[in-house]
C-alpha positions in Angstrom: 0.0 0.0 0.0 2.8 2.4 0.9 4.6 1.7 -2.3 1.4 2.3 -4.3 0.9 5.7 -2.6 4.5 6.7 -3.2 4.2 5.7 -6.9 1.0 7.8 -7.3 2.6 10.8 -5.5 5.7 10.5 -7.7 3.7 10.2 -10.9 1.5 13.2 -9.9 4.6 15.3 -9.2 6.2 14.3 -12.4 3.0 15.3 -14.3 2.9 18.7 -12.5 6.6 19.4 -13.3 6.1 18.5 -16.9 3.1 20.9 -17.1 5.2 23.5 -15.2 8.0 23.5 -17.8 5.6 23.3 -20.7 3.9 26.5 -19.5 7.2 28.4 -19.8 7.9 26.9 -23.2 4.4 27.9 -24.5 4.9 31.4 -23.0 8.1 31.8 -25.1 6.3 30.6 -28.2 3.6 33.2 -27.7 6.1 36.1 -27.3 8.1 34.8 -30.3 5.0 34.8 -32.4 4.3 38.4 -31.5 7.9 39.4 -32.4 7.7 37.5 -35.7 4.6 39.5 -36.6 6.3 42.8 -35.8 9.3 41.8 -37.9 7.2 40.9 -40.9 5.2 44.1 -40.6 8.4 46.2 -40.4 9.9 44.5 -43.4 6.9 45.0 -45.6 5.6 48.4 -44.5 8.6 50.3 -43.2 11.3 48.6 -45.3 13.4 48.4 -42.1 13.7 45.7 -39.4 14.8 47.0 -36.0 15.3 43.4 -34.7 18.6 41.7 -35.6 18.2 38.5 -33.6 16.0 36.7 -31.1 17.0 33.9 -28.7 15.1 32.1 -26.0 15.8 29.8 -23.1 14.0 28.0 -20.2 16.0 27.8 -17.0 17.3 24.3 -16.3 16.1 22.5 -13.2 19.6 22.9 -11.7 19.5 26.7 -12.2 16.1 26.8 -10.6 17.2 24.9 -7.6 20.2 27.2 -7.1 17.9 30.2 -7.3 15.5 28.6 -4.8 18.4 28.1 -2.4 19.6 31.7 -2.9 16.1 33.1 -2.3 15.5 30.5 0.5 12.2 29.4 -1.1 10.2 26.4 0.2 10.3 23.3 -2.1 6.9 23.9 -3.7 5.9 24.5 -7.4 3.6 27.4 -6.5 6.4 29.1 -4.6 8.8 28.7 -7.5 6.2 30.0 -10.0 5.4 33.1 -7.9 8.9 34.1 -6.8 11.2 33.2 -9.8 10.2 35.4 -12.7 13.0 34.7 -15.2 12.5 31.0 -15.8 11.3 31.8 -19.3 13.8 34.2 -20.9 13.8 35.9 -24.3 16.6 38.1 -25.6 16.0 40.6 -28.5 19.1 42.1 -30.2 18.4 45.4 -31.9 20.4 47.5 -34.4 20.3 50.8 -32.5 19.5 52.1 -29.0 16.3 53.9 -30.2 15.1 50.6 -31.7 15.2 49.0 -28.2 12.7 51.5 -26.9 10.5 51.2 -30.0 10.3 47.4 -29.7 9.7 47.7 -25.9 6.9 50.2 -26.5 5.2 48.0 -29.1 5.3 44.9 -26.9 4.1 46.8 -23.8 1.2 48.2 -25.9 -0.3 44.7 -26.6 -3.5 44.1 -24.7 -2.7 40.6 -23.5 0.7 41.5 -22.1 0.8 42.5 -18.5 3.9 44.5 -17.7 5.1 43.6 -14.1 8.4 45.4 -14.0 10.8 47.5 -16.2 14.5 47.9 -15.5 16.3 50.3 -17.7 20.0 49.5 -17.4 20.7 51.7 -20.5 19.7 54.9 -18.8 21.1 53.6 -15.6 23.9 51.1 -16.3 25.0 48.6 -13.6 28.1 49.3 -11.7 30.1 46.9 -13.9 29.0 48.7 -17.1 26.3 46.3 -18.1 23.5 47.8 -20.3 20.2 46.4 -21.4 16.5 47.0 -21.0 14.7 44.3 -19.0 11.0 43.7 -19.0 9.2 41.3 -16.7 5.8 40.4 -18.2 2.9 38.0 -17.7 1.5 36.4 -20.8 -1.6 34.2 -20.9 -1.2 30.6 -22.3 -4.1 28.2 -22.7 -3.7 24.6 -21.6 -6.2 21.8 -22.1 -7.9 22.5 -18.8 -6.9 26.0 -17.8 -5.5 29.4 -18.6 -2.3 30.5 -16.9 -0.5 33.8 -16.9 3.2 33.0 -17.0 6.1 35.2 -16.0 8.6 35.9 -18.8 11.7 38.0 -18.8 12.6 39.9 -22.0 16.0 41.5 -22.4 16.4 44.0 -25.2 19.9 45.2 -26.2 22.0 46.3 -29.1 24.6 44.2 -30.9 27.4 46.0 -29.0 25.7 45.5 -25.6 25.2 41.8 -26.4 28.8 41.3 -27.5 30.1 42.9 -24.3 27.6 41.0 -22.0 28.4 37.6 -23.6 32.2 38.0 -23.3 31.9 39.5 -19.8 29.9 36.4 -18.7 32.5 34.0 -20.1 35.3 35.8 -18.4 33.5 35.7 -15.0 32.7 32.1 -15.5 36.3 31.2 -16.2 37.4 33.0 -13.0 34.5 31.6 -11.0 33.4 35.2 -10.5 36.6 36.1 -8.7 37.9 38.5 -11.3 40.9 40.7 -10.3 40.2 44.4 -9.9 42.3 45.6 -12.9 40.3 43.2 -15.2 37.0 44.6 -13.7 38.2 48.1 -14.5 39.1 47.1 -18.1 35.7 45.4 -18.6 33.9 48.5 -17.4 36.0 50.6 -19.8 35.1 48.3 -22.6 31.4 48.7 -21.7 31.8 52.5 -22.0 33.5 52.1 -25.4 30.7 49.8 -26.6 28.2 52.5 -25.5 30.1 55.2 -27.4 30.1 52.9 -30.5 26.3 52.6 -30.2 25.9 56.4 -30.0 28.2 56.9 -33.0 26.4 54.3 -35.1 23.0 55.9 -34.2 24.2 59.3 -35.3 25.4 57.9 -38.6 22.1 56.1 -39.1 20.1 59.4 -38.5 22.3 61.2 -41.0 21.7 58.4 -43.6 17.9 58.7 -42.9 18.0 62.4 -43.6 19.8 61.9 -46.8 17.4 59.2 -47.9 14.4 61.5 -47.2 15.9 64.3 -49.3 16.4 62.0 -52.3 13.7 61.5 -54.9 11.2 58.8 -53.7 11.6 55.7 -55.8 10.8 52.6 -53.7 11.3 49.1 -54.8 7.7 48.5 -53.7 6.6 50.5 -56.8 7.1 47.4 -58.9 5.2 45.0 -56.7 1.6 43.8 -57.3 0.5 45.7 -54.1 1.8 48.9 -55.5 0.0 48.4 -58.8 -3.2 47.6 -56.9 -2.8 50.7 -54.7 -2.3 52.8 -57.8 -5.3 51.3 -59.6 -7.6 51.9 -56.5 -6.3 55.4 -56.2 -7.0 56.2 -59.8 -10.6 54.7 -59.5 -11.2 57.0 -56.5 -9.9 60.0 -58.4 -12.1 59.2 -61.5 -15.2 58.8 -59.4 -14.7 62.2 -57.8 -14.2 63.8 -61.3 -17.5 62.2 -62.5 -19.6 63.8 -59.8 
């Protein structure tokens, strides 16, 4: 009898943990779909895509356990769900700093996204020089028997910010986070240089945009079926006005 009860308990827990991790996977799928829609719209309508790259990850059980110990959480699924908000993580790499805020604003404006927290490490970089925009959101996912709102962390940064953060993480990992002071100083200096590079590239991009606006408008879209249809409908409207 005892073994049967233990088997039932084990199976129930295994099912709950499977559903637990699936919820975070589905949450990332939902956010990725939203980003894919934004990317497609930008390519077709604005002839410009502010998003360079998107990556996702769900924290491993080991990472979750370590965070539980750090936060001194009780060993319960509900406690983990409520107190660890970055189990589902999504990183968006943008071309320019202004793109970060555009993408953030578009995501935050969506009705089914609940913004829980925003941390702007671009306006206020961390002490080590780290820069990024972090959003903690809740997004609804629909399971077979329930609807859940799942915490998801979104990090939005430029290529330069991502390059610095990735290498800084590798260096700290090699030193087991015991990095000598002179290396920490050089890493911070590199972060400042990366930020300056972002500012310079953004200035150049704005200059190019001004030059483009001043040129005669001859878009590649003029040769597409959509452009022909738009021209045809426009002409019909004009002809009807003339006939009145």
